[in-house]
C-alpha positions as CSV (number, residue, x, y, z in Angstrom):
1,X,-39.4,-28.3,-145.1
2,X,-41.1,-26.1,-142.3
3,X,-39.0,-24.4,-140.0
4,X,-39.2,-25.6,-136.3
5,X,-38.3,-22.4,-134.9
6,X,-41.3,-20.2,-133.2
7,X,-40.9,-16.8,-135.0
8,X,-43.5,-17.3,-137.3
9,X,-45.9,-18.9,-134.5
10,X,-47.4,-15.4,-134.5
11,X,-50.6,-13.4,-135.9
12,X,-50.1,-11.6,-139.2
13,X,-51.2,-8.1,-137.5
14,X,-48.4,-8.2,-135.4
15,X,-46.1,-7.6,-138.1
16,X,-48.5,-5.4,-139.6
17,X,-48.0,-3.3,-136.6
18,X,-44.0,-3.3,-136.5
19,X,-43.9,-2.2,-140.1
20,X,-46.2,0.8,-139.8
21,X,-44.3,1.5,-136.4
22,X,-41.0,1.4,-138.1
23,X,-42.2,3.8,-141.0
24,X,-43.7,6.5,-138.4
25,X,-40.6,6.3,-135.9
26,X,-42.4,4.8,-133.0
27,X,-41.3,1.4,-133.1
28,X,-38.4,2.1,-130.8
29,X,-40.5,4.0,-128.2
30,X,-39.7,2.2,-124.7
31,X,-42.9,-0.1,-123.6
32,X,-44.2,-2.2,-121.0
33,X,-46.7,-4.9,-121.8
34,X,-48.5,-7.1,-119.1
35,X,-50.2,-10.3,-119.4
36,X,-53.4,-10.9,-117.1
37,X,-56.9,-11.8,-116.9
38,X,-60.1,-9.9,-116.2
39,X,-61.9,-13.0,-114.9
40,X,-61.4,-16.8,-114.1
41,X,-63.1,-19.4,-116.4
42,X,-66.6,-20.3,-114.8
43,X,-66.5,-22.3,-111.8
44,X,-63.0,-21.8,-110.9
45,X,-61.5,-20.2,-107.7
46,X,-58.1,-19.6,-108.8
47,X,-55.7,-20.0,-111.8
48,X,-52.2,-21.7,-111.9
49,X,-49.3,-20.2,-113.7
50,X,-47.6,-22.7,-116.1
51,X,-45.6,-22.5,-119.1
52,X,-43.1,-19.3,-118.3
53,X,-40.0,-21.5,-118.1
54,X,-41.1,-23.1,-121.7
55,X,-41.9,-19.7,-123.1
56,X,-38.4,-18.5,-122.2
57,X,-37.0,-21.5,-123.5
58,X,-38.5,-20.7,-126.7
59,X,-37.5,-17.3,-126.8
60,X,-33.9,-18.3,-127.3
61,X,-34.9,-19.6,-130.8
62,X,-37.1,-16.6,-131.7
63,X,-35.3,-15.7,-134.9
64,X,-36.3,-15.4,-138.5
65,X,-34.1,-17.1,-140.7
66,X,-33.5,-16.2,-144.7
67,X,-36.5,-18.2,-145.9
68,X,-39.0,-17.1,-143.3
69,X,-38.1,-13.5,-144.2
70,X,-38.6,-14.4,-147.9
71,X,-41.8,-15.8,-147.3
72,X,-43.0,-12.9,-145.3
73,X,-41.6,-10.3,-147.9
74,X,-42.9,-12.4,-151.2
75,X,-46.4,-12.9,-149.9
76,X,-46.6,-9.0,-149.1
77,X,-46.8,-9.3,-145.3
78,X,-43.7,-7.1,-144.8
79,X,-42.0,-4.5,-146.6
80,X,-38.2,-4.3,-147.4
81,X,-37.7,-2.2,-144.6
82,X,-39.4,-4.5,-142.0
83,X,-37.8,-7.6,-143.6
84,X,-34.3,-6.1,-143.0
85,X,-35.5,-5.3,-139.5
86,X,-36.7,-9.1,-138.9
87,X,-33.5,-10.4,-140.2
88,X,-31.6,-8.9,-137.3
89,X,-34.4,-9.4,-134.8
90,X,-32.9,-10.1,-131.2
91,X,-35.1,-9.6,-127.9
92,X,-33.1,-7.3,-125.9
93,X,-35.7,-6.4,-123.4
94,X,-36.7,-7.9,-119.9
95,X,-39.4,-10.2,-118.7
96,X,-40.5,-10.7,-115.2
97,X,-43.5,-12.2,-113.9
98,X,-45.1,-14.8,-111.3
99,X,-43.7,-18.2,-110.7
100,X,-44.6,-21.1,-112.3
101,X,-46.9,-22.9,-110.0
102,X,-47.9,-19.2,-108.5
103,X,-51.7,-19.1,-108.1
104,X,-53.3,-16.0,-109.9
105,X,-56.6,-14.2,-110.0
106,X,-58.3,-11.4,-111.8
107,X,-56.0,-8.4,-112.6
108,X,-52.9,-10.3,-111.1
109,X,-50.0,-8.9,-113.4
110,X,-48.5,-12.3,-114.3
111,X,-46.1,-11.6,-116.7
112,X,-44.4,-8.2,-117.7
113,X,-42.5,-7.7,-120.6
114,X,-40.7,-4.6,-121.3
115,X,-38.3,-3.2,-124.2
116,X,-39.1,-1.3,-127.6
117,X,-42.6,-1.3,-128.8
118,X,-41.5,-3.7,-131.9
119,X,-39.7,-6.1,-130.0
120,X,-42.2,-6.7,-127.7
121,X,-45.3,-6.6,-129.4
122,X,-44.0,-9.4,-131.8
123,X,-43.8,-11.8,-128.6
124,X,-47.5,-11.2,-127.9
125,X,-49.0,-14.1,-129.7
126,X,-46.4,-16.8,-128.7
127,X,-46.8,-15.7,-124.8
128,X,-50.6,-16.2,-124.9
129,X,-50.4,-19.5,-126.7
130,X,-47.8,-20.8,-124.4
131,X,-49.5,-19.4,-121.2
132,X,-52.9,-19.5,-121.7
133,X,-52.6,-23.5,-122.9
134,X,-50.5,-24.4,-120.0
135,X,-52.0,-22.4,-117.4
136,X,-55.5,-23.7,-118.3
137,X,-54.2,-27.6,-118.1
138,X,-52.3,-27.0,-114.7
139,X,-55.6,-25.3,-113.3
140,X,-57.4,-28.5,-114.4
141,X,-54.8,-30.8,-113.3
142,X,-54.3,-29.2,-109.7
143,X,-58.2,-29.5,-109.3
144,X,-58.1,-33.3,-110.1
145,X,-55.0,-33.6,-107.7
146,X,-57.1,-31.9,-105.0
147,X,-60.0,-34.3,-105.5
148,X,-57.7,-37.4,-105.7
149,X,-56.9,-36.6,-102.1
150,X,-53.2,-38.0,-102.3
151,X,-53.8,-40.8,-104.6
152,X,-51.7,-40.8,-107.5
153,X,-52.7,-39.6,-111.0
154,X,-51.3,-40.7,-114.4
155,X,-51.6,-38.3,-117.2
156,X,-52.9,-40.2,-120.4
157,X,-54.0,-37.6,-122.6
158,X,-51.7,-37.4,-125.5
159,X,-54.0,-39.2,-127.9
160,X,-56.5,-36.3,-127.6
161,X,-54.4,-33.3,-128.4
162,X,-52.1,-32.0,-130.9
163,X,-48.7,-33.7,-130.7
164,X,-46.5,-31.0,-129.2
165,X,-49.5,-29.9,-127.1
166,X,-49.8,-33.1,-125.7
167,X,-46.1,-32.9,-124.6
168,X,-47.1,-29.5,-122.9
169,X,-50.0,-30.8,-121.2
170,X,-47.8,-33.7,-119.7
171,X,-45.5,-31.2,-118.2
172,X,-48.3,-28.8,-117.0
173,X,-50.2,-31.8,-115.5
174,X,-46.9,-32.8,-113.7
175,X,-46.3,-29.4,-112.3
176,X,-49.9,-29.5,-110.8
177,X,-49.0,-32.8,-108.9
178,X,-49.7,-35.6,-111.4
179,X,-47.3,-38.4,-110.5
180,X,-46.8,-40.0,-114.0
181,X,-47.5,-39.3,-117.7
182,X,-47.9,-41.9,-120.4
183,X,-46.1,-39.6,-123.0
184,X,-42.5,-40.7,-123.7
185,X,-41.5,-37.4,-125.3
186,X,-42.5,-35.5,-122.2
187,X,-40.6,-38.4,-120.1
188,X,-37.4,-37.7,-122.0
189,X,-37.8,-33.7,-122.8
190,X,-38.6,-33.0,-118.9
191,X,-37.6,-35.7,-116.9
192,X,-41.4,-36.7,-116.0
193,X,-41.6,-40.4,-115.0
194,X,-43.7,-42.4,-117.4
195,X,-45.9,-45.4,-117.1
196,X,-48.0,-47.9,-119.3
197,X,-48.5,-51.5,-119.8
198,X,-51.3,-52.7,-122.4
199,X,-54.4,-51.9,-124.2
200,X,-57.5,-53.6,-125.1
201,X,-55.9,-54.5,-128.7
202,X,-53.1,-56.4,-127.1
203,X,-55.8,-58.7,-125.2
204,X,-58.0,-59.0,-128.5
205,X,-54.6,-59.9,-130.5
206,X,-54.6,-63.2,-128.5
207,X,-56.8,-66.4,-128.6
208,X,-58.2,-65.6,-125.4
209,X,-57.5,-63.3,-122.3
210,X,-55.3,-65.8,-120.5
211,X,-52.9,-66.1,-123.5
212,X,-52.5,-62.1,-123.4
213,X,-52.2,-61.9,-119.7
214,X,-49.4,-64.8,-119.8
215,X,-47.8,-62.9,-122.6
216,X,-47.5,-59.6,-120.9
217,X,-46.4,-61.0,-117.4
218,X,-43.6,-63.3,-119.1
219,X,-42.4,-60.1,-120.5
220,X,-42.7,-57.8,-117.7
221,X,-43.0,-59.6,-114.7
222,X,-45.7,-59.3,-112.0
223,X,-44.8,-56.1,-111.2
224,X,-47.3,-54.7,-114.2
225,X,-50.9,-53.8,-114.7
226,X,-53.4,-56.0,-116.3
227,X,-56.2,-54.2,-118.4
228,X,-59.2,-56.6,-117.0
229,X,-62.3,-55.2,-118.6
230,X,-61.9,-56.4,-122.4
231,X,-64.9,-59.1,-121.9
232,X,-65.9,-59.7,-118.0
233,X,-64.1,-58.1,-115.2
234,X,-65.1,-60.6,-112.7
235,X,-63.3,-63.2,-114.9
236,X,-60.8,-61.1,-115.9
237,X,-59.5,-60.4,-112.3
238,X,-59.7,-64.3,-111.7
239,X,-57.6,-64.9,-115.1
240,X,-55.1,-62.1,-114.1
241,X,-54.7,-63.8,-110.5
242,X,-54.6,-67.1,-111.9
243,X,-51.6,-66.1,-114.3
244,X,-49.6,-63.7,-112.1
245,X,-50.6,-64.9,-108.8
246,X,-51.4,-62.7,-105.8
247,X,-48.2,-60.9,-106.3
248,X,-49.8,-58.9,-109.2
249,X,-49.0,-55.1,-108.8
250,X,-52.4,-53.8,-110.0
251,X,-55.4,-54.3,-112.3
252,X,-56.8,-51.6,-114.2
253,X,-60.6,-50.8,-115.1
254,X,-61.2,-48.5,-118.2
255,X,-65.2,-48.6,-118.3
256,X,-68.3,-49.1,-116.7
257,X,-69.5,-47.9,-113.2
258,X,-66.3,-47.6,-111.7
259,X,-67.6,-47.0,-108.3
260,X,-69.3,-50.1,-108.1
261,X,-66.7,-52.0,-110.0
262,X,-63.8,-50.8,-107.8
263,X,-66.0,-52.2,-104.9
264,X,-66.5,-55.4,-106.0
265,X,-63.0,-55.8,-107.7
266,X,-61.5,-55.1,-104.3
267,X,-63.8,-57.7,-102.7
268,X,-62.6,-60.1,-105.4
269,X,-59.0,-59.5,-105.3
270,X,-59.0,-59.5,-101.5
271,X,-61.0,-63.1,-101.5
272,X,-58.2,-64.6,-104.3
273,X,-55.5,-63.5,-101.8
274,X,-54.5,-60.5,-103.8
275,X,-54.8,-58.0,-101.0
276,X,-51.7,-55.7,-102.1
277,X,-52.7,-55.6,-105.6
278,X,-54.0,-52.2,-106.6
279,X,-56.6,-50.8,-108.7
280,X,-56.2,-48.2,-111.3
281,X,-59.4,-46.9,-112.8
282,X,-59.4,-44.6,-116.0
283,X,-62.1,-43.7,-118.5
284,X,-63.1,-39.7,-119.3
285,X,-62.0,-38.7,-115.7
286,X,-62.3,-35.1,-114.6
287,X,-62.0,-33.5,-111.0
288,X,-65.9,-34.6,-110.3
289,X,-65.7,-38.1,-111.2
290,X,-62.4,-38.4,-109.4
291,X,-63.9,-36.8,-106.0
292,X,-67.2,-39.0,-106.6
293,X,-64.9,-41.9,-106.3
294,X,-62.8,-40.7,-103.1
295,X,-64.5,-43.3,-100.7
296,X,-63.8,-46.4,-103.2
297,X,-61.2,-48.4,-103.0
298,X,-59.4,-47.0,-105.8
299,X,-55.5,-46.6,-105.7
300,X,-54.6,-44.6,-108.8
301,X,-56.5,-42.5,-111.5
302,X,-55.7,-42.3,-115.1
303,X,-56.7,-39.1,-116.7
304,X,-56.4,-38.2,-120.3
305,X,-59.3,-35.9,-122.0
306,X,-59.9,-33.9,-119.2
307,X,-56.3,-33.1,-118.5
308,X,-55.4,-31.9,-122.0
309,X,-59.0,-30.1,-122.7
310,X,-58.4,-27.9,-119.4
311,X,-61.3,-30.0,-118.0
312,X,-64.0,-27.7,-119.6
313,X,-61.9,-24.5,-119.7
314,X,-59.4,-24.8,-122.5
315,X,-58.1,-21.2,-121.9
316,X,-56.9,-19.5,-119.2
317,X,-58.3,-16.0,-120.7
318,X,-55.0,-14.2,-120.5
319,X,-54.5,-11.2,-122.4
320,X,-51.3,-9.5,-123.6
321,X,-51.8,-5.6,-123.2
322,X,-49.8,-2.4,-123.3
323,X,-49.8,-0.6,-120.2
324,X,-46.9,2.1,-120.3
325,X,-45.2,3.9,-122.9
326,X,-41.5,5.8,-122.2
327,X,-42.5,6.0,-118.6
328,X,-46.2,7.0,-119.0
329,X,-49.2,5.0,-118.1
330,X,-51.4,4.4,-120.9
331,X,-55.2,2.9,-120.7
332,X,-57.7,1.1,-122.8
333,X,-61.0,2.3,-122.1
334,X,-63.2,0.0,-124.1
335,X,-66.4,-1.4,-122.2
336,X,-65.7,-4.5,-120.5
337,X,-62.3,-4.4,-121.6
338,X,-60.8,-1.6,-119.7
339,X,-56.9,-2.0,-118.6
340,X,-55.2,0.0,-115.4
341,X,-52.2,1.8,-116.8
342,X,-48.3,1.4,-115.8
343,X,-46.1,-1.3,-114.5
344,X,-47.4,-3.1,-111.6
345,X,-45.9,-4.8,-108.9
346,X,-47.6,-7.5,-106.7
347,X,-47.4,-9.0,-103.0
348,X,-49.5,-11.3,-101.6
349,X,-50.5,-10.7,-97.8
350,X,-50.9,-13.6,-95.4
351,X,-52.2,-14.0,-91.7
352,X,-49.3,-14.9,-89.2
353,X,-50.6,-18.5,-89.8
354,X,-49.6,-18.4,-93.3
355,X,-53.0,-18.3,-94.8
356,X,-53.1,-16.0,-98.0
357,X,-55.7,-13.0,-97.3
358,X,-55.5,-10.7,-100.3
359,X,-53.2,-9.6,-103.2
360,X,-52.2,-6.0,-103.5
361,X,-51.0,-4.7,-107.0
362,X,-49.7,-1.3,-107.2
363,X,-49.1,0.6,-110.3
364,X,-45.6,2.6,-111.1
365,X,-44.6,1.7,-107.4
366,X,-44.4,-0.9,-104.5
367,X,-46.8,-2.1,-102.1
368,X,-46.2,-0.8,-98.5
369,X,-44.3,-3.5,-96.9
370,X,-46.2,-5.2,-94.0
371,X,-45.5,-8.6,-92.0
372,X,-46.2,-11.9,-93.8
373,X,-46.1,-10.3,-97.3
374,X,-44.7,-12.7,-100.3
375,X,-43.7,-10.8,-103.3
376,X,-44.7,-12.4,-106.3
377,X,-42.9,-11.4,-109.2
378,X,-39.4,-12.6,-110.1
379,X,-37.0,-11.9,-113.1
380,X,-36.9,-14.5,-116.0
381,X,-34.9,-12.4,-118.7
382,X,-32.5,-9.5,-118.4
383,X,-31.2,-7.6,-121.5
384,X,-32.7,-10.3,-123.7
385,X,-30.9,-13.2,-122.0
386,X,-32.6,-15.9,-119.7
387,X,-31.4,-15.6,-116.1
388,X,-29.2,-18.5,-114.7
389,X,-31.5,-19.4,-111.9
390,X,-34.9,-20.7,-114.0
391,X,-36.9,-22.7,-111.6
392,X,-36.9,-26.3,-112.4
393,X,-40.0,-28.3,-112.8
394,X,-39.8,-30.1,-109.7
395,X,-39.1,-26.8,-107.6
396,X,-42.3,-25.0,-109.4
397,X,-44.5,-28.4,-108.6
398,X,-43.0,-27.9,-105.0
399,X,-44.1,-24.4,-105.0
400,X,-48.0,-24.6,-106.4
401,X,-48.4,-27.6,-103.5
402,X,-47.1,-24.7,-100.9
403,X,-49.5,-22.2,-102.7
404,X,-52.4,-24.6,-102.5
405,X,-51.7,-25.1,-98.5
406,X,-51.5,-21.3,-98.0
407,X,-55.0,-20.3,-99.6
408,X,-58.6,-20.5,-97.4
409,X,-59.9,-23.8,-97.4
410,X,-63.3,-22.9,-99.4
411,X,-60.6,-22.2,-102.5
412,X,-59.9,-25.8,-102.9
413,X,-63.9,-26.5,-103.4
414,X,-65.0,-28.0,-106.9
415,X,-68.2,-26.2,-106.6
416,X,-68.5,-22.9,-108.5
417,X,-67.7,-19.7,-106.5
418,X,-65.8,-16.3,-106.5
419,X,-62.1,-15.9,-106.8
420,X,-60.4,-17.3,-103.3
421,X,-58.0,-14.1,-102.9
422,X,-59.4,-10.5,-103.6
423,X,-57.0,-8.5,-105.8
424,X,-56.8,-5.0,-104.7
425,X,-55.3,-2.4,-107.1
426,X,-54.2,0.5,-105.7
427,X,-54.1,3.8,-107.0
């Protein structure tokens, strides 16, 4: 039986470092680690913070039970001293960072973890696993929401991802503005509205298409969506309206030239009196495909693969680096991987109209206050305990919506370009 707890969702070398630090006496040095990215994925103009609340929830269970400690000791990963330390492990430090739904850019201090070296370094892999995955999904999904121009999106990528990653992806997509998910686990766990009706297999199960449609309508009523492209779309639409009547809620098209098919389907539906029947399209849609359908009579989009893979950017490129030891800034000088030492404080500056202009980051200090500054960091964990006012998913969703309104219009372009907001690290 495998443990469902997150303590072993880490890399071997984290425990190697803990063992050595315990032996040489540096394990208890007070340290600050920061999560940031050196660059955005190619073609992206902003990143979206997602997964922070999910990470905090996982930290509640970040403990090593007897079986896990025995595994580490018996396989030679840790020595007896480290095994005893792990048996009593509790994170007692502090975590602060950008709100979920906040935009970030190169060198934004997205998350700050402080405490002893040993207790903080153990969280590196889990932190990056959660934030890199969820932030990549949220950024891709936010671009799809922009491309959809107010039309509803359904996340339906569960079958294209590892089972728990699929649930996290559904959460991140909903945070980004998707209206529904097909994933029932995400619906139960996070309160996300779920949607779904039938696949091609249901049509093929029956003797003919009208029989399949009649069965679905009998079970679900006219407020359902009929999949009309199993055989011939035009005949499928005729069969759908003949069975359900013009009150049918929607038809779905999952293949072919969606632009042409949407036009023809709208014309056919209207000619059959089904003027209120909606058209839903799906089938490997990403932000570019959705944008290409902006002028077509499409009412709703279903997106799967491109969501759970981050639409070509499956990681956000976030890293977790030590920046301060016992109050002293420390820096890494490796070529192309240099860091800026010291705990950072960040604000975003805006015009009086509310448009964001720049992000100011100050190591070991605070930015000089100016009108229309907005602080970017908030507390998540204090003394090892999560704070009581963690944002809800609905609040994070609204926060991202407001952030996207605040950036210059060119930041919403789907074409490649520089990061929308410059990050200025002051000395």
